[in-house]
C-alpha positions in Angstrom: -45.0 -24.7 -8.5 -45.5 -21.4 -10.3 -42.9 -18.7 -10.6 -44.8 -16.5 -8.2 -44.7 -19.2 -5.5 -41.1 -19.7 -6.0 -40.4 -16.1 -5.6 -42.5 -15.9 -2.5 -40.6 -18.8 -0.9 -37.3 -17.1 -1.9 -38.4 -13.8 -0.3 -39.5 -15.6 2.8 -36.3 -17.5 3.2 -34.3 -14.3 2.7 -36.4 -12.3 5.2 -36.0 -15.0 7.9 -32.2 -15.2 7.6 -29.8 -12.4 8.4 -28.6 -10.6 5.3 -25.1 -11.6 4.1 -22.9 -8.6 3.6 -19.9 -8.9 1.4 -17.0 -6.5 1.6 -14.7 -5.9 -1.3 -11.4 -4.0 -1.2 -11.4 -1.3 -3.7 -9.2 -2.0 -6.7 -6.1 0.0 -7.3 -6.7 1.8 -10.5 -3.5 3.7 -10.6 -1.2 3.0 -13.6 2.1 1.1 -12.9 4.0 4.4 -13.5 1.9 6.2 -10.9 2.3 3.4 -8.4 6.1 3.5 -9.0 6.3 7.2 -8.4 4.1 6.8 -5.3 6.2 4.1 -3.9 9.4 6.0 -4.4 7.9 9.0 -2.8 6.9 6.9 0.3 10.5 5.5 0.5 12.0 9.0 0.3 9.6 10.2 3.1 10.5 7.2 5.2 14.2 7.8 4.7 13.8 11.4 5.8 12.0 10.2 9.0 14.7 7.7 9.7 17.4 10.3 9.1 15.7 12.6 11.6 15.6 9.7 14.1 19.3 9.0 13.6 20.1 12.7 14.2 18.3 12.8 17.6 19.4 9.3 18.8 20.8 9.4 22.3 24.5 9.1 22.7 24.1 5.9 24.6 22.6 4.3 21.4 25.0 5.6 18.9 27.0 2.4 18.7 24.2 -0.1 18.8 22.2 -2.1 16.3 19.5 0.7 16.1 22.1 3.2 14.9 23.6 0.8 12.4 20.2 0.1 10.9 19.3 3.8 10.8 22.7 4.6 9.2 22.1 1.9 6.6 18.8 3.3 5.6 20.3 6.9 5.5 23.2 5.7 3.3 20.8 4.4 0.6 20.9 6.4 -2.6 17.2 6.6 -3.4 17.8 9.5 -5.9 18.6 6.8 -8.4 15.1 5.3 -7.9 13.6 8.7 -8.3 15.4 9.3 -11.7 14.0 6.1 -13.2 11.1 6.5 -15.5 9.4 3.1 -15.9 8.1 2.1 -19.4 4.4 2.7 -20.1 4.2 -0.4 -22.1 2.0 -1.7 -24.9 2.8 1.1 -27.3 2.0 3.9 -25.0 5.6 5.0 -24.7 
């Protein structure tokens, strides 16, 4: 069998079958330091949302589990996380 015949058979087989499509998630190319800062920013934004929810919670729910959970989130001191500067590592400090 010649190379041309093999290629023709391969092309015919590929043309007859449905094409296979592979999806790949894009890699996260941010540095660890950038990912840390982004994660802390998300936590601070979520805490602000939960704080706003707690402030408008109806009187009937003020003593329930929802209010306790919202208060626990509001009481977290995330400013300490914001102040942390992670090491860059591998001599890039």
